[in-house]
C-alpha positions in Angstrom: -29.4 -17.4 28.1 -28.1 -16.6 24.7 -26.1 -13.3 24.5 -27.8 -11.9 21.5 -30.6 -13.4 19.4 -31.9 -12.0 16.1 -35.2 -13.8 15.7 -35.9 -12.2 12.3 -32.7 -13.6 10.7 -32.6 -16.6 13.2 -29.0 -15.9 14.2 -27.6 -16.2 17.7 -24.5 -14.5 18.8 -22.3 -15.6 21.7 -19.3 -13.6 22.9 -16.4 -15.0 24.8 -14.1 -12.1 26.0 -11.4 -14.3 27.6 -9.1 -16.5 25.6 -9.3 -19.2 28.3 -11.4 -22.4 28.0 -12.8 -21.4 24.6 -13.4 -25.1 23.8 -15.7 -25.5 26.7 -17.6 -22.3 25.9 -18.2 -23.5 22.3 -19.7 -26.8 23.6 -21.9 -24.9 26.0 -23.1 -22.4 23.5 -23.9 -25.0 20.8 -25.9 -26.9 23.4 -27.8 -23.8 24.4 -28.7 -23.1 20.8 -29.9 -26.7 20.3 -32.0 -26.6 23.5 -33.5 -23.3 22.4 -34.4 -24.9 19.0 -36.0 -27.9 20.8 -38.1 -25.6 23.0 -39.0 -23.1 20.3 -39.5 -25.0 17.0 -41.2 -22.1 15.4 -38.2 -19.8 16.0 -35.3 -22.2 15.5 -31.8 -20.7 15.4 -30.2 -21.4 12.0 -26.8 -19.9 12.7 -24.7 -19.5 15.8 -21.9 -17.0 15.6 -19.3 -17.6 18.3 -17.0 -14.6 18.8 -13.8 -15.0 20.9 -10.3 -13.6 21.1 -8.0 -14.8 18.3 -5.6 -16.4 20.8 -8.4 -18.5 22.3 -9.6 -19.6 18.8 -6.0 -20.6 17.8 -5.7 -22.9 20.8 -8.5 -25.0 19.3 -6.4 -26.1 16.4 -7.9 -27.1 13.1 -9.7 -30.4 13.8 -11.8 -29.3 16.8 -13.8 -26.5 15.2 -14.3 -28.6 12.0 -15.7 -31.5 14.1 -18.0 -29.3 16.1 -19.2 -27.5 13.0 -19.9 -30.9 11.3 -21.9 -32.2 14.3 -23.8 -28.9 14.6 -24.7 -28.9 10.9 -26.2 -32.4 11.2 -28.5 -30.9 13.8 -29.5 -28.0 11.6 -27.2 -25.4 13.1 -24.5 -23.5 11.2 -21.7 -22.7 13.6 -19.5 -19.7 12.6 -16.3 -18.8 14.5 -15.3 -15.2 14.5 -12.3 -13.3 16.0 -13.1 -10.7 18.6 -12.0 -7.3 17.0 
């Protein structure tokens, strides 16, 4: 299940409250969005906003998010990473 889905704007929001294993959660959430798009071609998610604690996002380094965003974009999904306020 996707945490929050705005079908009008075609944006999915995923929230990770713990700074642990953020890299695994990103993989999982990107995959969930892509599977949703495969099953619901008329309601495809255009953007996935992944929200996690700053410490968890910092553990990813610079290359990992860039690579995952590049792969997602090739599949029609814009991945945005945001810090948990």
